[in-house]
Residue, then its C-alpha position, 0 to 999 in steps of 0.5 A: m544743525m543739532t547744536a543749533a537746534t538745542a541754542d534756538l530751544q534753550k532760548a523759547i523755554f528761559a523766554a517762556l520760564l521767564a514770561d510765566s507770572g506764576l512761575v516769577a511768583a513762586l521763585g519771587g522773581g526771574k530766578v530762571f539760569d543756565h548756571a546759578p550765580a553764586g550766593v543766589a538765594f533760593p528757590y530758583v531753577t537751572l537749566g541742566r543736561a540736553s542731549v540731542y538726537d538725529w530725529s530726521t527723514a528721508t526729507e527733512p532733518g530733525t532733532e530729538q532733544l531730552l533736557t533737564l530742568h533743576v527746582w532748588s529748593k530751600a524749604r522745609g518739605k517738598k511742597e514748594a519745590l513741587d509747586i515750582m515744578e508744577c508750574v514748570r509744567l504748565a508752562l512749557d508742557g504742550a507749549p507752542l513755543d517760536l524757535d527762531g531757526h527751527q520748527l517745534i513739533d512737540l515738547r512734551l514733561v516725559y519724567s519729573d521727580a522730587r527728593y531731598d538732597d542731604d548732602i547739600d540740604v536742599y529739595h532738588g525737583q528735577l523734570r525731562f522734556r522730550a522736544v523734536t524740532e526740524d528746520a524752519a522751512 
């Protein structure tokens, strides 16, 4: 089931990010959220859009997933956001994450962007990862 593969992957991503001491230090704590709680201090990371596509072969069911992570920073200048983005990249790009009911074939960073958002006075980084998963044997 495609949604189960997404849930497994997101759980593993959260665990990997929260286990990364460099990222936790850069964030000033374990501030990685599906949806940031009201009043959370900057900087922090949120999980954004997840798109799932059928990647099944003739013999094995599988999915391709595109997952976006967001970095939020109120620091002056992009450096803090870029440093946190690099921590996320190092923690996830090519990581051999263990999934509960699926097997991760590959996890790669395919796009990143950092910009200042005038509307909310925050630096916003985005990292999009592509994952390929199969059902566990």
